[in-house]
C-alpha positions as CSV (number, residue, x, y, z in Angstrom):
1,M,143.6,186.8,-9.9
2,T,145.8,189.5,-8.2
3,V,149.1,188.8,-6.5
4,A,150.1,191.5,-4.0
5,P,153.6,192.8,-4.9
6,V,156.4,192.5,-2.4
7,V,159.2,195.0,-2.9
8,A,162.6,194.2,-1.5
9,P,164.4,197.0,0.4
10,V,167.1,197.7,-2.2
11,A,164.6,197.4,-5.1
12,A,162.2,199.8,-3.4
13,S,165.0,202.4,-3.0
14,I,165.5,202.6,-6.7
15,K,161.9,202.3,-7.9
16,E,160.6,205.1,-10.1
17,P,157.1,206.5,-9.9
18,S,154.6,204.3,-11.9
19,M,152.8,205.6,-14.9
20,P,149.1,204.9,-15.7
21,S,148.6,202.0,-18.1
22,P,147.4,203.2,-21.5
23,A,144.2,201.6,-22.9
24,P,144.9,199.2,-25.7
25,M,144.4,200.8,-29.1
26,P,143.7,199.3,-32.5
27,F,146.9,198.9,-34.4
28,K,147.0,200.7,-37.8
29,P,150.4,200.5,-39.4
30,R,151.5,203.6,-41.5
31,W,152.2,203.1,-45.2
32,R,156.0,203.3,-44.6
33,E,155.7,200.7,-41.9
34,R,153.7,198.5,-44.2
35,I,156.5,198.7,-46.8
36,A,159.2,198.0,-44.2
37,F,157.2,195.0,-43.0
38,M,156.9,193.7,-46.5
39,V,160.6,194.0,-47.0
40,Y,161.2,192.2,-43.7
41,V,158.9,189.3,-44.8
42,I,160.7,189.0,-48.2
43,L,164.0,188.8,-46.4
44,A,162.7,186.3,-43.9
45,Y,161.6,183.9,-46.7
46,V,164.8,184.4,-48.6
47,L,166.9,183.7,-45.5
48,R,164.8,180.8,-44.2
49,P,166.7,178.1,-46.2
50,L,170.0,179.5,-44.9
51,L,168.7,179.5,-41.3
52,L,167.6,175.8,-41.7
53,L,171.0,175.0,-43.1
54,G,172.6,176.8,-40.1
55,I,170.5,174.5,-37.7
56,L,171.7,171.5,-39.7
57,W,175.3,172.7,-39.4
58,R,175.0,173.1,-35.6
59,S,173.6,169.6,-35.4
60,R,177.1,168.4,-36.3
61,A,178.2,169.4,-32.8
62,D,174.8,168.8,-31.1
63,A,172.6,166.2,-32.7
64,D,169.5,167.5,-30.8
65,Y,169.3,170.4,-33.3
66,R,167.8,167.8,-35.7
67,Q,165.0,166.9,-33.2
68,R,161.5,168.2,-34.1
69,W,162.9,170.3,-36.9
70,W,159.4,170.7,-38.4
71,Q,158.5,172.9,-35.5
72,R,160.9,175.5,-36.9
73,L,158.3,175.8,-39.7
74,G,155.3,176.1,-37.3
75,L,154.2,172.5,-37.7
76,G,153.6,169.7,-35.2
77,Y,151.7,171.6,-32.5
78,A,148.2,170.1,-33.3
79,T,148.5,167.5,-30.5
80,Y,149.4,170.2,-27.8
81,K,146.7,171.2,-25.4
82,P,145.2,174.6,-26.5
83,D,144.3,177.7,-24.5
84,S,147.6,177.8,-22.7
85,I,149.9,180.5,-21.3
86,L,152.7,180.5,-23.8
87,V,156.2,181.5,-22.6
88,H,159.2,181.9,-24.8
89,A,162.7,181.7,-23.4
90,V,165.3,181.5,-26.2
91,S,168.1,179.5,-24.6
92,M,169.6,178.3,-21.4
93,G,170.2,181.8,-19.8
94,E,166.6,182.8,-20.5
95,V,165.3,179.5,-19.2
96,V,167.2,180.1,-15.9
97,A,165.6,183.5,-15.7
98,A,162.1,182.2,-16.6
99,T,162.2,179.4,-14.1
100,P,160.7,181.3,-11.1
101,L,158.0,182.8,-13.3
102,I,157.1,179.5,-14.8
103,E,156.8,178.0,-11.3
104,A,154.5,180.9,-10.3
105,L,152.3,180.3,-13.4
106,L,152.1,176.6,-12.6
107,A,151.1,177.4,-9.1
108,L,148.1,179.6,-10.1
109,P,144.8,178.3,-8.5
110,H,143.2,177.6,-11.9
111,A,146.1,175.3,-12.9
112,P,146.7,176.6,-16.4
113,V,148.4,174.7,-19.2
114,V,151.8,176.3,-19.7
115,T,153.6,175.9,-23.0
116,V,157.3,177.0,-23.1
117,T,159.2,177.4,-26.3
118,C,162.9,177.9,-26.8
119,S,165.3,178.0,-29.8
120,T,168.1,175.8,-28.7
121,P,168.5,172.2,-27.5
122,T,170.4,173.5,-24.4
123,G,167.3,175.4,-23.4
124,A,165.1,172.4,-24.2
125,R,167.2,170.1,-22.0
126,L,167.2,172.4,-19.1
127,L,163.4,172.8,-19.4
128,Q,163.0,169.0,-19.4
129,Q,165.3,168.7,-16.4
130,R,163.5,171.3,-14.4
131,F,159.8,170.8,-15.4
132,G,159.4,167.5,-17.1
133,A,155.8,166.7,-17.9
134,R,154.5,169.7,-16.0
135,I,154.8,171.9,-19.1
136,Q,154.4,171.5,-22.8
137,H,157.6,172.2,-24.7
138,G,158.4,173.1,-28.3
139,Y,160.7,175.1,-30.6
140,L,159.7,178.5,-31.8
141,P,159.3,178.7,-35.5
142,I,161.4,180.8,-37.9
143,D,159.7,184.2,-38.2
144,T,157.7,184.1,-41.4
145,P,154.0,184.9,-41.6
146,G,153.0,181.4,-42.6
147,A,154.9,179.7,-39.8
148,A,153.7,182.2,-37.2
149,K,150.1,181.7,-38.2
150,R,150.4,177.9,-38.1
151,F,152.1,177.9,-34.8
152,L,149.6,180.2,-33.0
153,R,146.5,178.7,-34.5
154,Q,147.5,175.2,-33.5
155,L,148.4,176.2,-30.0
156,K,145.7,178.9,-29.5
157,P,147.3,180.5,-26.4
158,H,145.4,183.2,-24.6
159,T,148.5,184.9,-23.3
160,F,152.0,185.1,-24.8
161,I,154.9,186.0,-22.5
162,I,158.3,186.8,-24.1
163,L,161.6,186.9,-22.1
164,E,164.1,189.7,-22.4
165,T,164.8,190.6,-26.1
166,E,163.3,187.9,-28.2
167,L,161.0,190.0,-30.4
168,W,159.9,188.8,-33.8
169,P,157.7,191.1,-36.0
170,C,155.7,188.3,-37.8
171,L,154.9,186.4,-34.7
172,I,153.9,189.5,-32.7
173,R,151.8,190.8,-35.6
174,Q,150.0,187.5,-36.0
175,A,149.4,187.3,-32.2
176,R,147.8,190.7,-32.3
177,R,145.5,189.6,-35.2
178,D,144.5,186.5,-33.3
179,G,143.6,188.5,-30.2
180,I,146.4,187.1,-28.1
181,E,147.9,189.5,-25.5
182,V,151.7,189.7,-25.8
183,H,153.8,190.7,-22.8
184,L,157.5,191.3,-22.8
185,V,159.0,190.6,-19.3
186,N,162.5,191.0,-17.9
187,A,163.2,193.3,-20.8
188,R,166.7,194.5,-21.3
189,L,167.5,197.3,-23.8
190,S,171.1,198.5,-23.9
191,A,172.1,201.9,-25.2
192,R,173.6,200.2,-28.3
193,S,170.4,198.2,-28.9
194,A,168.3,201.4,-28.5
195,R,170.4,203.0,-31.2
196,G,169.7,200.0,-33.4
197,Y,165.9,200.3,-32.7
198,R,166.0,203.9,-33.8
199,R,167.9,203.1,-36.9
200,F,165.2,200.6,-38.0
201,T,162.3,202.4,-36.4
202,W,159.9,201.6,-39.3
203,I,160.0,197.9,-38.3
204,T,160.7,198.1,-34.6
205,A,158.2,200.8,-33.6
206,P,155.1,199.1,-35.0
207,M,156.3,195.7,-33.5
208,L,156.6,197.3,-30.1
209,R,153.3,199.1,-30.3
210,Q,151.6,195.7,-30.7
211,L,152.8,194.6,-27.3
212,R,150.3,194.8,-24.4
213,S,153.0,195.6,-21.9
214,I,156.8,195.8,-21.4
215,G,158.1,194.9,-18.0
216,C,161.7,196.1,-17.6
217,A,164.5,194.5,-15.6
218,D,166.1,197.8,-14.9
219,H,165.3,201.5,-14.9
220,A,167.7,202.3,-17.8
221,T,165.7,200.0,-20.0
222,L,162.5,201.5,-18.9
223,R,163.7,205.0,-19.8
224,R,165.0,203.9,-23.2
225,Y,161.6,202.2,-24.1
226,R,159.7,205.3,-23.0
227,C,161.9,207.6,-24.9
228,F,161.7,205.4,-28.0
229,L,157.9,205.0,-28.1
230,P,155.4,207.9,-28.2
231,V,153.1,207.8,-25.2
232,V,149.9,208.1,-27.3
233,D,150.0,204.5,-28.6
234,A,152.8,202.9,-26.5
235,P,152.2,199.7,-24.6
236,D,152.1,199.8,-20.8
237,S,155.7,200.0,-19.7
238,Y,156.8,199.5,-16.1
239,W,159.7,198.4,-13.9
240,A,159.5,195.1,-12.0
241,G,163.2,194.1,-11.6
242,N,165.3,191.2,-12.8
243,L,163.8,187.7,-12.6
244,K,167.3,186.3,-12.2
245,F,167.4,187.7,-8.6
246,D,164.6,185.2,-7.8
247,M,166.6,182.2,-9.0
248,Q,166.4,179.2,-6.6
249,V,169.5,177.0,-6.1
250,P,168.5,173.4,-7.0
251,A,167.9,171.3,-3.8
252,T,170.3,168.6,-4.9
253,L,173.2,170.9,-5.8
254,S,175.0,170.8,-2.5
255,A,174.9,167.0,-2.3
256,D,176.1,166.7,-5.9
257,A,179.0,169.2,-5.2
258,V,180.1,167.2,-2.1
259,V,180.4,164.1,-4.2
260,M,182.3,165.8,-6.9
261,R,184.5,167.8,-4.5
262,S,185.8,164.5,-3.1
263,H,187.7,164.1,-6.4
264,F,189.4,167.6,-5.9
265,V,191.0,166.9,-2.5
266,G,193.5,169.6,-1.6
267,R,193.0,171.7,-4.7
268,R,192.1,175.4,-4.9
269,V,189.5,175.6,-7.7
270,L,189.4,178.6,-10.0
271,V,186.3,178.4,-12.2
272,V,186.2,180.5,-15.4
273,G,182.6,180.1,-16.7
274,S,181.0,180.8,-20.0
275,T,184.3,181.5,-21.9
276,H,184.6,182.8,-25.5
277,P,187.5,182.6,-28.0
278,G,190.4,184.6,-26.7
279,E,189.6,184.0,-23.0
280,D,190.6,180.3,-23.0
281,E,193.9,181.1,-24.7
282,L,194.5,183.9,-22.1
283,M,193.8,181.6,-19.2
284,I,196.1,179.0,-20.6
285,K,198.9,181.6,-20.9
286,V,198.6,182.8,-17.3
287,L,198.2,179.3,-15.8
288,P,202.0,178.7,-15.4
289,R,202.3,182.0,-13.5
290,L,199.5,181.0,-11.2
291,Q,201.0,177.5,-10.6
292,A,204.4,179.1,-9.6
293,V,202.7,180.8,-6.6
294,V,199.7,178.5,-6.1
295,P,200.9,175.0,-6.9
296,D,197.6,173.3,-5.8
297,I,195.4,175.4,-8.2
298,L,193.0,173.5,-10.5
299,L,191.7,175.6,-13.4
300,L,188.1,174.6,-14.4
301,L,187.3,176.0,-17.9
302,V,183.7,176.0,-19.0
303,P,183.2,177.2,-22.6
304,R,180.0,179.1,-23.3
305,H,179.0,177.1,-26.4
306,P,179.1,173.3,-26.9
307,V,180.6,173.8,-30.4
308,R,183.8,175.0,-28.7
309,F,184.3,172.0,-26.4
310,A,186.5,170.2,-28.9
311,E,188.3,173.5,-29.9
312,V,189.3,174.2,-26.3
313,A,190.4,170.6,-25.8
314,Q,192.7,171.0,-28.8
315,L,194.1,174.3,-27.4
316,L,195.0,172.5,-24.2
317,R,196.7,169.7,-26.1
318,Q,198.7,172.1,-28.2
319,A,199.9,173.9,-25.1
320,E,200.8,170.5,-23.5
321,V,198.6,171.3,-20.5
322,P,197.6,168.1,-18.5
323,F,193.8,168.2,-18.5
324,V,190.8,166.0,-18.0
325,Q,187.3,166.2,-19.5
326,R,183.9,166.0,-17.8
327,S,182.3,164.5,-20.9
328,L,184.7,161.5,-20.5
329,Q,183.9,161.1,-16.8
330,Q,187.6,161.8,-16.0
331,W,188.8,163.1,-12.6
332,P,191.8,165.3,-11.9
333,N,194.9,163.9,-10.1
334,A,197.9,165.6,-8.6
335,Q,199.4,166.2,-12.1
336,T,196.2,167.6,-13.6
337,S,196.3,171.4,-14.3
338,V,192.9,171.9,-16.0
339,M,189.5,170.3,-15.9
340,L,187.4,171.0,-19.0
341,G,183.7,171.4,-18.2
342,D,182.5,170.1,-21.6
343,S,179.0,169.3,-20.5
344,M,175.7,171.2,-20.6
345,G,173.5,172.3,-17.7
346,E,176.2,172.0,-15.0
347,L,177.5,175.6,-14.7
348,M,175.8,176.0,-11.3
349,L,177.6,172.8,-10.2
350,W,181.0,174.1,-11.3
351,Y,180.4,177.4,-9.5
352,Q,179.4,175.5,-6.3
353,L,182.8,173.7,-6.5
354,A,184.7,177.0,-6.9
355,D,187.0,178.7,-4.4
356,L,187.0,181.7,-6.8
357,V,184.9,182.5,-9.9
358,L,185.7,184.5,-13.0
359,V,182.7,185.1,-15.1
360,G,183.5,184.8,-18.8
361,G,182.7,187.1,-21.7
362,S,184.1,189.9,-19.7
363,L,187.8,189.7,-20.7
364,I,187.0,190.4,-24.3
365,P,184.4,192.9,-25.8
366,Q,181.6,190.3,-25.6
367,G,179.8,192.1,-22.8
368,G,180.0,189.6,-20.0
369,H,177.5,187.0,-18.7
370,N,175.2,186.5,-15.8
371,P,177.0,187.2,-12.5
372,L,174.0,186.2,-10.4
373,E,174.6,182.4,-10.3
374,P,177.9,182.6,-8.3
375,M,176.4,185.5,-6.3
376,A,173.4,183.3,-5.3
377,L,175.9,180.5,-4.2
378,G,177.9,182.9,-2.1
379,K,181.0,182.6,-4.1
380,P,183.7,185.3,-4.5
381,Q,183.6,186.5,-8.1
382,L,185.8,188.5,-10.5
383,A,184.9,190.1,-13.8
384,G,186.9,191.7,-16.6
385,P,186.3,195.3,-17.9
386,F,183.6,194.3,-20.5
387,T,180.3,193.8,-18.7
388,F,178.0,196.0,-20.7
389,N,175.4,193.2,-21.3
390,F,174.6,193.3,-17.6
391,A,175.6,196.9,-16.9
392,A,172.8,197.6,-14.3
393,I,173.5,194.4,-12.3
394,Y,177.3,195.0,-12.3
395,Q,176.8,198.6,-11.2
396,L,174.9,197.2,-8.1
397,L,177.7,194.7,-7.5
398,D,180.4,197.3,-7.9
399,N,178.7,199.7,-5.5
400,A,178.3,196.9,-2.9
401,G,181.8,195.6,-3.3
402,A,180.4,192.3,-4.4
403,V,182.7,191.8,-7.4
404,A,186.4,192.5,-8.0
405,R,187.5,193.8,-11.4
406,V,190.5,192.4,-13.2
407,A,192.4,193.6,-16.3
408,C,192.6,191.6,-19.5
409,D,196.3,191.7,-20.2
410,E,198.4,188.7,-19.2
411,Q,200.6,190.3,-16.5
412,A,197.9,192.2,-14.7
413,L,195.4,189.4,-14.9
414,S,197.9,186.9,-13.4
415,D,198.8,189.3,-10.6
416,S,195.1,189.8,-9.7
417,L,194.3,186.1,-9.8
418,I,197.3,185.3,-7.6
419,Y,196.2,187.9,-5.1
420,W,192.6,186.6,-4.9
421,L,193.7,183.0,-4.8
422,T,196.0,183.6,-1.8
423,A,194.0,186.3,0.1
424,H,191.5,184.1,2.0
425,A,190.0,186.8,4.1
426,A,189.5,189.1,1.1
427,R,187.8,186.3,-0.8
428,Q,185.5,185.7,2.2
429,Q,184.6,189.4,2.3
430,L,183.9,189.5,-1.4
431,A,181.6,186.4,-1.2
432,F,179.8,187.8,1.9
433,A,179.1,191.1,0.1
434,G,177.5,189.2,-2.8
435,S,175.4,186.8,-0.7
436,E,174.2,189.7,1.5
437,L,173.1,191.8,-1.5
438,Y,171.4,189.0,-3.5
439,P,168.3,188.4,-1.4
440,R,167.7,192.1,-1.0
441,L,167.1,192.4,-4.8
442,A,164.5,189.6,-5.0
443,G,160.8,190.0,-5.6
444,A,160.6,190.5,-9.4
445,T,158.5,187.3,-9.9
446,T,155.8,188.6,-7.6
447,R,155.7,192.0,-9.3
448,Y,155.5,190.6,-12.8
449,M,152.7,188.2,-11.8
450,S,150.8,191.0,-10.2
451,H,151.1,193.2,-13.2
452,L,150.5,190.5,-15.8
453,F,147.3,189.3,-14.3
454,S,145.9,192.7,-13.4
455,T,146.6,193.8,-16.9
456,A,145.2,190.7,-18.6
457,G,142.2,190.8,-16.4
458,H,142.6,187.2,-15.2
């Protein structure tokens, strides 16, 4: 099947000339690479008990980590339908990105079986919520040769699609041995990660050479992969754009937001989403300054990881901040200063409720998180100085005036937040710039589908 690519105007303006796809070549690791792989395998087996203990530890905060633990060892896939298209999306963010691609796979005329793996319960819950019985779901095993062999030979996929950066040497090597085509899509490779790849080239280079294709989310990533891999035995590398620009807003979101907004009557809602340690403390410190100028403000804090829900609640108690918790089905009243979004899978809902959004991970050197969700919802959004995880996207937003930057010290941050909370016309302009840019960057799903199936020969 061939799907005709549709290139959006903005995407077309930055597209680089395509390169011919190299023919697949037999993979013959060099002796140094064999030694490096053996060292990796030994370390993987040594560390596996610690990784399993880490999963058990995480289950203290999220009991779902204990579910289907045997799949972490490559067991329990014998009852799954074979000959599927296998997609791996490590956690919630990758599941969000993979959603339009999975929908496109399910819509193929030959109605393929689609198996989707992830590594976290948050990703699993989102997959269940969005796809239910339309897909097969499981957990990706820990990367040892035995687990990879058991996993792939039970599932018997004919195509393996990996999202973004989730590359595992044993799994990819075993797929190559079993004749399974492995494609990396929506690939992102930062300058920092590229330096790491070069530092461990004896393990990363042979792993990448075993891929059938590398589809890149941005041109910087494409350049880094092409510089890293020699053309003579490199996989087909190409640009297709970022799948997250094809994200569809859930049909029920507006109705759900209307119901929830009825509990926030008369409040200006500032949502700080996907926060990390240091950011929640900073927001708690600036809150009194904001309330002095904007007395009707409601701060909605959404920690990035569930293990921090209780920690942030304790921070609010220690600061004697009146707050309510989503997990307890509590609603704010006139005295409430903060609502803690201690639930999973509702970040889009919180953004839909916002008058102003600040995307977390950007006030500390974490690198920032996905700015596309508030952008897709037409919300005015702010970001701190640390956005290197999404550098290409933020460059587009900066150029279009679709994001406002804020400093990370207490005084400057409070001044910026006060301005944006009180400047209604400026907020509208910021939101308009984002909502106008977003659809012009769509089309990655069509381009990936076109390339994957012309490459695979389906």
